[in-house]
N, C-alpha and C positions, 0 to 999 in steps of 0.2 A: 819596581815591581819582580817579584821574583821570576827568573826563566823557567817554566813550567818542562822545556826541552830537557833539563838537566835531572830530571826527577827518575828513578830508576828504580825495578823490581826490590824489595830488602830492603830500602833504606830506612834508615829509621826517624818517625818524628816525632820532634820532642818539643814542648812546652819555651815560653821563653824564659821560665826558671830552671831549663835543662830537665824539667821530668819527662820521663817515657810516656806517650800519649799514644803509638801505634807504630806498626811497620807497614812499609808499602805494597798492595798488592800489586795495583797499576794506577797508570793516570788513567780517568775514565773524565773524557771533558775538561773541562776546568776544574774537576774536583779530583783528591785523592780518594783513593778507594784502598783503605784499610784490610790486612788482612782479620779472615773470622776472629782468630785465636785473641785479636784485642779488643773483640766486643762483650768480653765477661760472660755474663749469663743470657746475650745476644748471640753466641756462636754461632745459630744457626744461620747470622745471614751479616752482610760486610757494613759496615760504617762509614761515612765519608767524610772529607776534610773540604771544607770551602777556599776555592783560592783565595779568597779574601782575606784567610787567618795565615796566609803565609807568608813571614816577615823574610827571611834570609836561605839560604842554601849553603850550608857549610861542609863541603866534601861528600860525605855517606850521612850526614845529618840532615835533616830540615827540620828549621826552627820556626815555631809559631808567634805570634803576638801575644797570645794570651798564654797565662800562665797554664801549667796543665793541667789543674784541677778544673782552671774555668774551660780549657780547650776541651773537655770530656763532654761537659752538658752542650757545647755547641756544634758536637758532632750531629751529620746529620744521616737522616735514612735513605735509602733508596731515593723514595720519592721527595727529598730534599728539606724534609722536616725536621728542622732540629731538636733534638731529645730532649731538651727541657721543656721546649713549647709541646711535646708528648705529654706533658706531666708524670716522667718517668723520675720523678726524684727519690725511691727508694735507692740506696748507696749499693747496697746489694747487686740490685738488677742494674746498674750503670754498669757493673764491674770496677767499680773504687773501693780500692782499700780502707781501710777503717781509717790510717794514717789521714788521706787523702780527704775523707769525707769530714774528718775534725777539722781539718785545713780549711775547706770551703766554710763551714758552718761558721769558724772562726772568722774568715775574711767578711760574711754575710753577715754578721750580728755585730763586727767593726765599723762596716758599711752603715748600717742602719742607724748605729749610734752617732756616727758622725753627721748623718744626714739628718738625726732629732739636735744634735748641737747645733747644727746650721741653722735650724726654723727656730731653735731656743734665742740665735745669735738675731736673727733676720726680727722678729718678736720684741726683742728689748731694744734694736734701734728702730723699728716702727715705734713702739710705746716714746719713743726718746723724739722722735720728729716730733710727733702728735703734740708731746708740751712743749716743745722749743722750736719749731717752725712753724706754726699758725700764721695764716694769712688772715685777709680781711675778709677771703670768702670761706675758710676751713676752721674749725674749733674742735678741738679733743672734746669726744662726749662727756671725758672726766672732769670738763670743767664746766660742761652747763649741766650736768646732774647737780641738784641743790640748789640751784640759782632760783632769787626767787622771781617772783611771778607779781608785777607792782599793778594796783588798777589806777581809774581816772584821777580819783583824788589820793595818790601816793601811797596808801594801803598796802599792805604786803596780803597779798590773796591765798599763796600758798608759792610752794617751790617743785620745782621741776625733778620728777623721781624718773624717769626714762623717756625712751622713745619707742615710737612706731614704727619699724620699717617697711617700705614696699616692698615685700620680697622678690618682684619681677624686676621693677627697676630700680631699687637699693635707696631712693631717696626716704627721706625721712617722712612719712604722712600723719603723725601727730605725736606730742610731746604729751607727757601723761602729768597732771598736775596735782599733786598730795595736798590737800586742805588742810589747816591746822586744827581740826578740832574745835573748833567755835561754829556759833551758832546753829548747836547740833548735828553739824555736818559730819563730826568722828572724822574718821581717816578715809573718808571718801576719794576716789579716784577721780578725775577730769580731765578727758582727752580733749586736747587743745589742736585742732588743725593747725599744721606746722605755719604756712601763710599768713594767720591773722596775726602771730608773735613778732615785735620789732625790738631788739635790743635797744636800751637807754644806757649810754655808758653814766651818763649824770647818776642814775638811780641804781648801777648797777643790777638791772635786771631786763627781764623780758615785761615789755610794757603791753598791757591788755584793753584796751577801751571799754572798761567793765567796772560797775563799783562790787564791793566786798557784798551789799543788798541783794544785787541782781544775781550773785553768784550761788543764792540759797535756790535759785532757779533751774542751774546749767543742771546739764546733762551730766551723770555719774554716773559711778559703778561701782563696787566692792572689789574686793584686790580675788575673792574665791566667786567672783561672779562676773568674769568678764562678758561682756555685747558683742555681738557680732559685729563684725565693721563691713557691713555692707553699703551699696551704693545710698541706700534710702536713709541708714543711720549717719550718712556720712552729711546728706543733704540736710537732717536735723541741726547736726551740728554747726555747720555752715549758717542755716537759718537763724538759730540763736546768736551766735555772736556778730554775723555780718546781714542783719532784716534788712528787708529791700525798704 
């Protein structure tokens, strides 16, 4: 940590990149008080540099750990609030020249682009893991969607179209089965309580202890008329698929 006793009046404060940040007025506690002339349009009061930003003291220069453009945003008002935290993002108001403003904007844009690239890579990696790293307990939703639901006598009752997930627990509450347009059922959707489905390896589908004929009376809804999945509705589903 830099020795604050070396700081003297009129020393120049520069960023890690050598860009001029300000001039020392005096040491005020553990902060550097800058002269008013370095405060841009805020020249009616002083700005301060926190001790934590000081990297080294080199002769008559104080070098900061942040580049000049960034250091300006980290300058503090008398009460200790950083310039950036006050929402003073008008570059003219904080006394940064046009070139510096462009530099900061470019750096911010570059950082944002890097974050997006990293997110993209993370999403790609996650998708790859879903497709290759499945275990006995986990399976990718992309593989479940389209999987057949097979009835008691081996007939295909329909195919899984999607899931309904509990927003609070993150658990799958229902699998939504689309029935294939026979028996006058058209393209109706059937919510199936997730616990009643068991995957049958031999049938390569989810086994449901019900026949196609019984499905004619099963609770269902249309894509444009989704029911309210209230506790009462859930009890109705359970009662149908697992009668007492």
